[in-house]
C-alpha positions as a printed Julia matrix, in Angstrom:
694×3 Matrix{Float64}:
 35.12  124.14  -19.66
 32.35  126.76  -20.68
 30.11  127.28  -23.86
 30.74  130.09  -25.66
 29.17  132.32  -27.84
 31.19  130.89  -30.9
 29.56  127.33  -29.66
 26.23  128.42  -30.3
 27.04  130.27  -33.7
 28.6   127.35  -34.91
 25.43  125.31  -33.97
 22.82  127.34  -35.14
 24.64  128.29  -38.42
 24.98  132.03  -37.77
 27.78  133.25  -39.75
 27.77  136.86  -39.46
 28.17  135.88  -35.73
 30.76  133.82  -36.45
 32.98  136.37  -38.73
 32.38  138.83  -35.58
 33.72  136.8   -32.84
 36.58  135.35  -34.98
 37.1   139.14  -35.68
 37.51  139.61  -32.13
 39.58  136.89  -31.35
 37.55  134.37  -29.48
 38.99  130.99  -28.62
 38.75  128.77  -31.54
 39.38  125.57  -29.82
 37.45  125.79  -26.56
 35.63  122.74  -25.2
 32.39  122.54  -23.92
 31.37  119.98  -21.13
 31.49  117.17  -23.74
 34.9   118.33  -24.84
 33.38  119.51  -28.11
 34.86  122.31  -30.16
 33.04  124.91  -32.05
 34.2   122.99  -35.19
 32.51  120.18  -33.93
 29.49  121.83  -33.71
 29.59  123.37  -37.08
 30.62  119.71  -38.76
 27.83  118.35  -36.55
 25.33  120.53  -38.14
 26.36  120.45  -41.68
 27.35  124.24  -41.78
 29.88  124.49  -44.67
 30.61  127.97  -44.64
 31.18  128.16  -40.63
 33.33  124.85  -40.84
 35.52  126.38  -44.13
 35.87  130.15  -41.6
 37.04  127.89  -38.84
 39.54  126.39  -40.52
 41.15  129.45  -42.28
 41.46  130.64  -38.75
 43.41  127.47  -37.89
 41.06  125.78  -35.58
 42.53  122.31  -35.03
 41.16  120.01  -37.43
 41.78  117.1   -35.34
 40.68  118.13  -31.71
 38.59  115.52  -29.89
 35.75  115.43  -27.64
 35.31  113.41  -24.12
 34.7   110.42  -26.6
 37.85  111.08  -28.33
 35.65  111.99  -31.91
 37.32  114.43  -34.08
 34.88  116.74  -36.6
 35.93  114.13  -39.0
 33.78  111.25  -37.3
 30.93  113.76  -36.35
 30.41  114.64  -39.98
 30.87  111.31  -41.15
 28.33  110.09  -38.46
 25.51  112.72  -39.35
 26.25  112.25  -43.23
 27.59  115.5   -44.39
 29.66  114.74  -47.21
 30.54  118.3   -48.13
 31.93  118.94  -44.43
 33.84  115.79  -44.88
 35.52  117.0   -48.41
 36.4   120.11  -46.26
 38.11  118.43  -43.4
 39.81  115.91  -45.68
 41.27  118.59  -47.83
 42.57  120.01  -44.66
 44.48  116.77  -43.74
 42.16  115.46  -41.47
 43.56  112.53  -39.73
 41.55  109.41  -41.38
 43.27  107.04  -38.85
 42.18  109.1   -35.68
 40.43  106.43  -33.38
 36.93  107.34  -31.16
 37.35  105.59  -27.66
 35.16  102.96  -29.19
 38.03  102.42  -31.68
 35.93  103.33  -34.82
 38.06  105.35  -37.4
 35.79  108.18  -38.93
 34.92  105.76  -41.6
 33.87  103.37  -39.38
 31.27  105.95  -37.98
 30.06  106.61  -41.58
 29.51  103.03  -42.29
 27.81  102.44  -38.79
 25.39  105.68  -39.63
 24.75  104.04  -43.27
 25.56  107.12  -45.55
 26.41  105.89  -48.82
 27.72  109.8   -50.01
 30.1   109.68  -46.98
 31.19  106.24  -47.67
 31.74  107.57  -51.52
 33.51  110.79  -50.6
 35.99  108.42  -48.86
 36.67  106.58  -51.47
 37.46  109.61  -53.31
 39.7   110.77  -50.92
 41.46  107.19  -51.46
 41.06  106.16  -47.73
 42.09  102.4   -47.07
 38.98  100.5   -47.4
 40.7    97.68  -45.55
 41.04   99.91  -42.58
 39.97   97.55  -39.5
 38.11   98.89  -36.32
 38.76   97.77  -32.75
 36.81   94.4   -33.71
 38.81   93.73  -36.57
 36.1    94.41  -38.95
 36.76   96.04  -42.41
 34.18   98.55  -43.97
 32.7    96.05  -45.78
 32.22   93.51  -43.11
 30.72   95.95  -41.07
 28.5    96.73  -43.83
 27.2    93.15  -43.96
 26.69   92.67  -40.45
 24.38   95.94  -40.56
 22.57   94.7   -43.54
 23.53   97.78  -45.25
 23.3    96.17  -48.85
 23.63  100.24  -50.56
 26.94  100.27  -48.85
 27.79   96.76  -49.79
 27.02   97.28  -53.28
 29.33  100.49  -53.18
 32.12   98.29  -51.4
 32.02   95.87  -53.88
 31.83   97.82  -56.9
 28.39   97.51  -57.92
 25.37  100.0   -58.5
 23.51  100.62  -55.26
 20.27   99.92  -54.7
 18.24  103.27  -54.67
 14.71  102.75  -53.59
 15.4   100.62  -50.63
 12.1    98.27  -49.55
 10.31   97.66  -46.16
 12.05   94.5   -44.69
 14.98   94.26  -46.99
 17.61   96.64  -45.52
 17.68  100.22  -43.34
 15.36  102.95  -45.03
 16.11  106.76  -44.82
 14.24  107.44  -41.5
 16.3   104.27  -40.01
 19.68  106.03  -40.98
 18.63  109.34  -40.05
 17.28  107.92  -36.56
 20.77  106.18  -36.24
 22.9   108.83  -36.78
 20.6   111.23  -34.59
 19.86  113.88  -36.71
 16.7   115.13  -35.33
 16.0   117.85  -38.45
 16.33  115.19  -41.02
 13.93  113.0   -38.7
 11.35  115.36  -38.96
 11.76  116.42  -42.67
 11.43  112.46  -43.3
  8.16  112.16  -41.33
  6.46  115.36  -42.96
  7.39  113.7   -46.15
  5.32  110.72  -45.61
  7.96  108.18  -44.04
  6.66  105.32  -42.11
  7.31  105.83  -38.32
  7.32  101.92  -37.78
  8.68  100.46  -40.99
 10.95   97.45  -39.98
 14.15   96.36  -41.69
 15.3    92.86  -41.98
 15.99   92.67  -38.11
 12.43   93.52  -37.43
 13.96   97.22  -35.89
 11.92  100.1   -36.02
 13.6   103.95  -36.63
 13.27  104.29  -32.6
 15.47  100.89  -32.37
 18.27  102.54  -34.29
 17.94  105.57  -32.01
 18.56  103.28  -29.06
 21.45  101.46  -30.47
 23.47  104.53  -30.86
 26.8   104.6   -29.34
 26.67  107.96  -28.24
 23.36  109.55  -27.22
 22.18  111.92  -29.26
 21.01  115.68  -27.36
 17.61  115.24  -29.58
 16.96  111.84  -28.69
 13.92  112.71  -26.46
 12.72  115.13  -28.99
 13.04  112.36  -31.63
 11.07  109.97  -29.5
  8.6   112.39  -28.95
  8.32  113.24  -32.35
  8.04  109.87  -33.7
  5.45  109.03  -31.09
  3.23  111.76  -31.87
  3.09  110.65  -35.6
  2.23  107.28  -34.59
  5.07  105.06  -33.52
  4.83  102.05  -31.24
  6.81  102.73  -28.19
  6.73   99.25  -27.14
  7.78   97.77  -30.14
 10.12   94.73  -29.82
 12.4    93.56  -32.47
 13.27   89.98  -34.16
 15.51   89.18  -31.22
 12.66   89.7   -28.61
 14.41   93.05  -27.47
 12.13   96.27  -26.92
 13.21  100.22  -27.4
 13.67  100.18  -23.37
 16.08   97.26  -23.69
 18.12   99.09  -26.32
 18.14  102.37  -24.43
 19.32  100.67  -21.15
 21.82   98.69  -23.08
 23.37  101.93  -24.65
 22.77  103.87  -21.23
 20.38  106.63  -22.79
 18.74  107.83  -20.27
 16.8   110.71  -22.1
 15.57  108.62  -24.42
 14.48  105.67  -21.37
 12.32  108.72  -19.95
 10.67  109.79  -23.01
  9.83  106.28  -23.67
  8.23  105.75  -20.47
  6.08  109.63  -20.67
  4.95  108.02  -24.35
  3.32  104.88  -22.97
  6.53  102.62  -23.08
  6.25   99.74  -20.65
  9.42   99.85  -18.24
  8.95   96.64  -16.77
  8.61   95.02  -20.24
 10.44   91.62  -20.6
 12.72   90.38  -23.5
 13.05   86.34  -24.47
 14.76   85.75  -21.43
 12.4    87.45  -19.11
 14.85   90.78  -18.71
 13.56   94.01  -17.79
 15.63   97.05  -18.93
 16.84   97.4   -15.25
 18.23   93.86  -15.89
 19.82   95.03  -18.98
 21.21   98.22  -17.51
 22.41   96.19  -14.25
 24.82   94.05  -16.74
 26.13   96.49  -18.3
 26.87   98.61  -15.22
 25.17  101.73  -15.75
 24.22  102.94  -12.55
 23.07  106.23  -14.0
 20.46  104.45  -15.77
 19.38  102.07  -12.85
 19.08  105.29  -10.85
 16.7   106.57  -13.62
 14.46  103.9   -14.34
 13.97  103.5   -10.32
 13.07  107.0   -10.32
 10.7   106.03  -12.7
  9.16  103.29  -10.59
 10.9   100.0   -12.29
 10.07   97.24  -10.38
 13.57   96.46   -8.82
 12.26   92.95   -7.34
 11.45   91.8   -11.16
 13.3    88.26  -12.14
 14.09   87.15  -15.14
 13.91   83.57  -16.74
 16.24   82.19  -14.42
 15.17   83.71  -11.43
 17.62   86.4   -10.76
 16.95   90.21   -9.75
 18.48   93.02  -11.04
 20.4    93.21   -7.86
 21.78   89.39   -8.31
 22.89   90.15  -11.77
 24.53   93.19  -10.69
 26.25   91.63   -7.65
 27.43   88.29   -9.82
 29.21   90.36  -12.51
 31.05   92.87   -9.6
 28.88   96.11  -10.52
 29.18   97.65   -7.04
 28.04  100.81   -7.76
 25.01   99.71   -9.55
 24.27   97.24   -6.6
 24.59  100.4    -4.35
 22.24  102.33   -6.23
 19.59   99.02   -6.19
 19.59   98.89   -2.42
 19.44  102.38   -1.53
 16.17  103.4    -0.17
 15.09   99.74    1.28
 13.51   99.77   -2.82
 14.65   95.8    -3.03
 12.83   93.2    -0.87
 15.34   92.33    1.6
 13.78   89.04    2.06
 13.99   87.7    -1.44
 15.84   84.08   -1.59
 17.82   82.55   -4.52
 14.85   80.61   -6.79
 14.59   76.56   -5.38
 17.14   74.29   -6.79
 15.21   71.5    -8.61
 14.81   69.42  -11.53
 16.29   71.66  -13.77
 19.57   73.12  -12.96
 19.55   76.97  -13.11
 22.57   79.2   -13.92
 24.65   80.41  -11.1
 23.6    84.08  -10.47
 22.78   83.6    -6.57
 24.33   86.45   -4.16
 26.17   85.37   -1.2
 23.21   86.15    1.36
 20.95   83.95   -0.68
 22.87   80.79   -0.02
 21.85   79.5     3.25
 19.66   76.17    2.64
 20.24   76.29   -1.24
 24.07   75.76   -0.32
 23.71   73.32    2.09
 21.16   71.17    0.15
 23.81   71.67   -2.99
 26.6    70.28   -0.74
 24.81   67.24   -0.06
 23.93   66.49   -4.11
 27.78   67.52   -4.83
 28.73   65.08   -2.03
 26.86   61.89   -3.4
 27.98   62.76   -6.87
 31.35   62.87   -5.92
 31.44   59.48   -4.16
 29.76   58.09   -7.22
 32.83   59.09   -9.21
 35.38   57.98   -6.95
 34.28   54.75   -7.13
 35.19   52.36   -9.78
 32.0    53.18  -11.74
 33.5    56.72  -12.68
 36.96   55.38  -14.03
 35.7    54.51  -17.91
 34.77   58.15  -18.55
 37.9    59.31  -17.5
 39.75   57.01  -20.14
 37.37   58.13  -22.32
 38.3    62.18  -21.98
 41.93   61.16  -21.78
 41.35   59.18  -25.25
 39.54   62.04  -26.6
 42.31   64.55  -25.54
 45.01   62.5   -26.9
 43.41   62.46  -30.4
 43.79   66.15  -30.38
 47.4    66.3   -31.42
 49.58   69.43  -30.83
 49.14   70.31  -34.53
 45.45   70.79  -33.95
 44.22   74.05  -35.15
 40.91   74.34  -33.54
 40.05   76.75  -30.79
 38.25   74.2   -28.67
 35.88   74.16  -25.5
 36.86   71.66  -22.29
 37.29   68.57  -23.98
 35.73   66.75  -20.65
 31.9    67.12  -20.79
 31.61   65.6   -24.17
 29.27   62.7   -24.57
 30.86   59.43  -24.99
 30.58   57.85  -28.55
 30.45   54.56  -27.3
 27.12   52.81  -26.87
 28.05   51.22  -23.57
 25.31   52.18  -21.5
 27.91   51.92  -18.34
 29.72   55.02  -20.16
 26.5    56.91  -20.89
 25.67   56.83  -17.11
 29.15   57.23  -16.07
 29.07   60.66  -18.45
 25.84   61.62  -16.72
 27.3    61.65  -13.36
 30.25   63.92  -14.66
 27.65   66.28  -16.13
 25.07   66.66  -12.98
 28.43   67.37  -11.16
 29.58   69.81  -13.18
 26.04   71.79  -13.47
 25.32   71.53   -9.84
 28.85   72.87   -8.84
 27.9    75.9   -11.94
 24.62   76.49   -9.68
 26.77   77.61   -6.89
 28.11   80.83   -6.22
 31.59   82.19   -7.23
 33.34   82.52   -3.58
 31.42   78.9    -2.91
 33.13   77.46   -6.03
 36.52   79.0    -5.38
 36.58   77.67   -1.72
 36.02   74.08   -3.0
 39.91   74.45   -4.04
 40.72   73.61   -0.52
 38.92   70.42   -0.73
 41.33   67.2    -0.25
 39.0    65.25   -2.9
 40.37   65.61   -6.28
 37.21   65.02   -8.13
 35.87   68.04   -6.46
 38.63   70.35   -7.51
 38.39   69.18  -10.92
 34.95   69.54  -11.22
 35.16   72.87   -9.55
 37.64   73.92  -12.39
 35.3    72.67  -14.97
 32.41   74.45  -13.74
 34.39   77.87  -13.53
 35.55   77.31  -17.39
 31.9    76.9   -18.16
 30.95   79.89  -16.49
 33.39   81.87  -18.11
 32.17   80.68  -21.34
 28.18   80.54  -20.88
 28.38   83.85  -18.69
 29.8    86.09  -21.21
 33.29   85.28  -19.75
 32.7    87.58  -16.39
 35.62   86.91  -15.09
 38.62   89.25  -15.62
 42.27   87.81  -16.2
 44.45   88.87  -13.17
 41.23   89.01  -10.86
 40.26   86.44   -7.91
 39.07   83.41   -9.99
 42.13   84.21  -12.13
 44.6    84.15   -9.23
 42.92   81.05   -7.52
 43.56   79.17  -10.67
 46.79   79.88  -11.75
 47.63   78.76   -8.06
 46.27   75.41   -8.65
 48.19   75.12  -12.15
 51.57   75.71  -10.51
 50.68   73.52   -7.14
 47.88   71.17   -7.55
 49.17   67.6    -7.5
 46.77   66.16   -9.57
 46.73   66.27  -13.64
 42.91   66.1   -13.93
 42.85   69.17  -11.73
 45.67   70.84  -13.94
 43.85   70.11  -17.09
 40.68   71.66  -16.33
 42.51   74.54  -14.67
 44.41   74.87  -17.73
 41.55   75.03  -19.79
 39.3    77.5   -17.78
 42.23   79.92  -17.73
 42.36   79.69  -21.48
 39.18   80.96  -21.63
 39.06   83.59  -18.78
 42.54   84.92  -20.73
 40.69   85.07  -23.94
 38.22   87.19  -23.04
 40.89   90.46  -22.78
 43.86   88.65  -24.34
 46.13   91.8   -24.56
 45.78   92.86  -20.72
 48.33   92.38  -17.99
 46.37   89.46  -16.46
 46.16   87.39  -19.96
 50.12   88.12  -20.23
 50.6    86.4   -17.04
 48.12   83.49  -17.94
 50.2    82.98  -21.04
 53.62   83.19  -19.24
 52.31   80.3   -16.81
 50.67   78.11  -19.79
 54.09   78.23  -21.37
 55.73   76.88  -18.18
 53.24   74.37  -17.62
 53.53   73.28  -21.59
 57.19   72.8   -21.14
 57.52   71.2   -17.6
 54.34   69.6   -16.83
 54.78   65.73  -16.62
 51.32   64.87  -17.64
 50.38   64.57  -21.75
 46.6    65.65  -21.04
 47.88   68.97  -19.26
 50.11   69.66  -22.0
 47.3    69.56  -24.8
 44.93   71.04  -22.28
 47.81   73.96  -22.06
 48.04   73.97  -26.03
 44.27   74.51  -26.55
 44.41   77.27  -24.03
 47.39   79.02  -25.86
 45.53   78.37  -29.28
 42.16   80.28  -27.27
 43.96   82.83  -26.12
 46.28   83.81  -29.53
 42.71   83.19  -31.65
 41.37   86.03  -29.61
 44.1    88.61  -30.32
 43.47   91.57  -32.96
 44.81   90.95  -36.27
 47.33   93.92  -35.53
 48.45   92.25  -32.3
 49.6    89.21  -33.96
 51.6    90.75  -36.7
 53.55   92.3   -33.75
 53.76   89.3   -31.64
 55.32   87.35  -34.83
 58.34   89.07  -34.54
 58.8    88.06  -30.36
 62.12   86.26  -29.56
 60.09   83.66  -28.07
 59.87   80.62  -30.22
 56.7    79.24  -28.55
 54.86   82.44  -29.26
 55.81   82.66  -32.79
 54.52   79.1   -33.32
 51.29   79.62  -31.77
 50.94   82.99  -33.94
 51.32   81.47  -36.84
 48.54   79.15  -35.98
 46.31   81.84  -35.04
 46.75   83.84  -38.12
 46.12   80.38  -40.21
 42.8    80.26  -38.23
 41.78   84.05  -38.79
 42.65   84.14  -42.44
 40.28   80.87  -42.65
 37.49   83.03  -41.0
 38.11   85.94  -43.29
 40.18   84.98  -46.35
 39.38   87.51  -48.8
 39.27   90.62  -46.36
 42.54   89.41  -44.6
 44.25   88.21  -47.29
 47.56   90.19  -47.63
 47.44   90.63  -43.82
 47.96   87.22  -43.28
 49.69   85.61  -46.24
 52.4    88.03  -46.21
 53.85   87.46  -42.7
 53.51   83.99  -43.19
 55.71   83.88  -46.14
 58.2    86.27  -44.41
 58.11   83.59  -41.32
 58.24   80.55  -44.08
 61.28   81.76  -45.84
 63.26   83.89  -42.74
 62.03   82.63  -39.3
 65.28   81.73  -37.24
 63.7    78.53  -35.94
 63.11   75.49  -38.43
 60.43   74.43  -35.41
 58.15   77.81  -35.94
 58.49   77.22  -40.1
 56.89   73.89  -39.63
 53.94   75.22  -38.77
 53.33   77.5   -41.53
 52.23   75.4   -44.48
 49.29   74.22  -42.35
 48.11   77.48  -41.78
 48.52   78.36  -45.31
 46.35   75.52  -46.11
 43.56   76.65  -43.58
 43.49   79.93  -45.56
 43.74   78.64  -48.98
 41.14   76.0   -48.86
 38.68   78.81  -47.38
 38.98   80.32  -50.43
 40.77   78.32  -53.36
 40.44   80.36  -56.72
 41.98   83.6   -54.68
 43.73   83.08  -51.25
 44.26   78.99  -52.41
 46.07   80.3   -55.29
 48.6    83.07  -53.63
 48.98   80.24  -50.74
 50.17   77.74  -53.5
 52.52   80.44  -55.0
 54.32   80.94  -51.77
 54.69   77.17  -50.72
 55.86   76.6   -54.44
 58.09   79.56  -54.56
 59.97   78.35  -51.05
 60.42   74.71  -52.36
 61.97   75.83  -55.09
 64.29   78.48  -53.36
 65.18   76.45  -50.43
 65.45   72.89  -52.16
 69.6    73.34  -52.28
 69.63   74.33  -48.57
 67.21   71.72  -47.3
 69.56   69.23  -48.68
 72.55   71.02  -46.99
 70.83   70.55  -43.79
 71.35   67.02  -44.0
 74.98   67.26  -43.22
 74.21   69.82  -40.42
 76.05   69.08  -37.09
 72.88   69.51  -35.69
 70.64   66.54  -36.47
 67.68   68.16  -34.86
 67.64   71.11  -37.18
 68.23   68.75  -39.98
 65.5    66.73  -39.52
 63.33   69.67  -38.64
 64.14   71.18  -42.31
 63.09   67.86  -43.77
 59.45   68.03  -41.87
 59.15   71.6   -43.24
 59.67   70.4   -46.68
 57.59   67.14  -46.32
 55.17   69.62  -44.95
 55.27   72.14  -47.98
 55.08   68.85  -50.44
 51.9    67.75  -48.49
 50.12   71.37  -48.46
 50.65   71.81  -52.29
 49.33   68.68  -53.02
 45.85   69.52  -50.72
 45.81   72.87  -52.31
 46.3    71.75  -55.97
 43.42   69.24  -55.31
 41.15   71.9   -53.9
 41.89   74.52  -56.62
 41.49   72.0   -59.32
 38.44   70.91  -57.99
 36.87   74.37  -57.48
 37.74   75.8   -60.67
 36.04   72.25  -62.34
 33.38   73.47  -60.5
 33.14   76.9   -61.65
 33.74   75.66  -65.02
 30.83   73.36  -64.65
 28.46   76.01  -63.22
 28.74   77.66  -66.33
 28.08   74.81  -68.69
 26.11   71.37  -68.06
 28.32   69.57  -70.19
 31.15   69.31  -67.73
 29.64   67.42  -64.62
 31.91   66.6   -61.97
 32.45   62.77  -61.24
 30.35   61.67  -58.09
 33.61   59.78  -56.95
 35.61   62.82  -56.65
 33.19   64.74  -54.88
 32.59   62.05  -52.38
 36.57   61.98  -51.9
 36.7    65.78  -51.27
 33.91   65.69  -48.84
 35.37   62.89  -46.84
């Protein structure tokens, strides 16, 4: 893929060269090594006349580069509203998605350009368009602390003069968009090169956090450093500039930072160096560059782990190969000593030796304690907790085992401590060692091994992929293990693993197995664990996938989709109002199964009480309309031959009436409180407040 004369002319703004090259029929849509066409270059550097000329000659307005970004993405990220206007008038695809799941609107929001947002709004682009994380533009702007964008999206006047520490300044935005020319202009105009936003980040932090490396990153680092910027600056979270560049894979920026005095072995609050961060993200090219710059490959984080141990644990074999090449890693390193404070499970297999042997002795002793009569009370307590979480529980729970007993009985607390210690001891084992525990004949070992895997999946950022080795062993245990205690913990762990990527093939396999266990497992404890695992799986699905799955033929799937939509609507009631309420209304009125309909009122209540005076009123209206419209049908159901169906119809009616009462109370309370906040005459009675709080 060559870099042509047309690319150079488009980048440099040479309109006469463009005119001549187009007259000679040079390829309009030829892509360079990064997949960028001349239109990408013109849009990136803000050349209006050249963009218009290329489009007049029918350049592909929706051509994508190697990151799946169109010219619309590029111009939005660079802040060129005039280019944006031209592209939108040529029907550029506003819904095109980059490899990171961003539409052009999201790229503009991420770069913090108010003019770009205003232009998208002028062209009528959907302001509820979600990115791959389910965020609307407003949610993105709020997360990024972009007050000016939030003001525009909420219809208020934007702040014209942002102050240091209150949000992103112009130099921050220019650095994040990778615009070297604008960075230089702002510095020449007196912009503070080390000014900090509300996250404690300098302009160089924003440059390091760019999702796509700017070709001018090294030049911008040198420019900022020459004008007094601190290349060793930390933000409020304790991350240095080198950490940010390593996380996002920016090798040129790393080299420029080190050349300008940055400490390549600087550690964050968890004792991690840039090499640790690059290793856990799987950036082999960054690791190679850091090693070439003489980074310390034997540096250990706060838990005693080297970059090699971290990369092998996660499974980044390419990174591990780079780290071991050339004998840069000390082969004699051993795992941190197992002591009073149990460390996280990041040992690699060759480090196990004596540490694993010592740990096996601990595990055997703790297991014998639990197998004695002393361990029975805590198991009864765990079962009691789970039985309280009935199948209508909408909470996405962690494993219930491990919750401290509420009883003040000293014996219960002692047994709980033994359970916790055994689980943490197993967590400190390597994964292969943990998986081997499932061949053990002792139930207490197998159940706690499953519990440990579940906790590692949660606390370790869920490094186990659905369909991988860990998932396969757990699935086999759920199918074949004779102990309900083991199957219960396995179901919980599978829910956590599947929720990391709920739409992949491995997660679908987990879902099918959980459905089978939910219907056929004789243990109530296992049934509840499968139920909670289902809630986690569906709760992690994108809203778009839930809206597709709500029409699934499987009744069980539709039940959990309804619950997941209710929980999702409760988290972002205003942003997701009609995305959630409309499909829930359709299910309530039209689903063929009364069993599925029974879950809708509770889902509407969840959404409604999160925002009573907006979403709550909508939910109240849906329920009232349903009861008025379906009253006759529900009465007629009483004479149906299918008595089970008749009973379900009555249950749905009762659930709707109960939901109406709850919503009505919340709407009245919040309406009264709104009036009271405007006039001190209307004081809410204390007893009513206490009732609602309870």
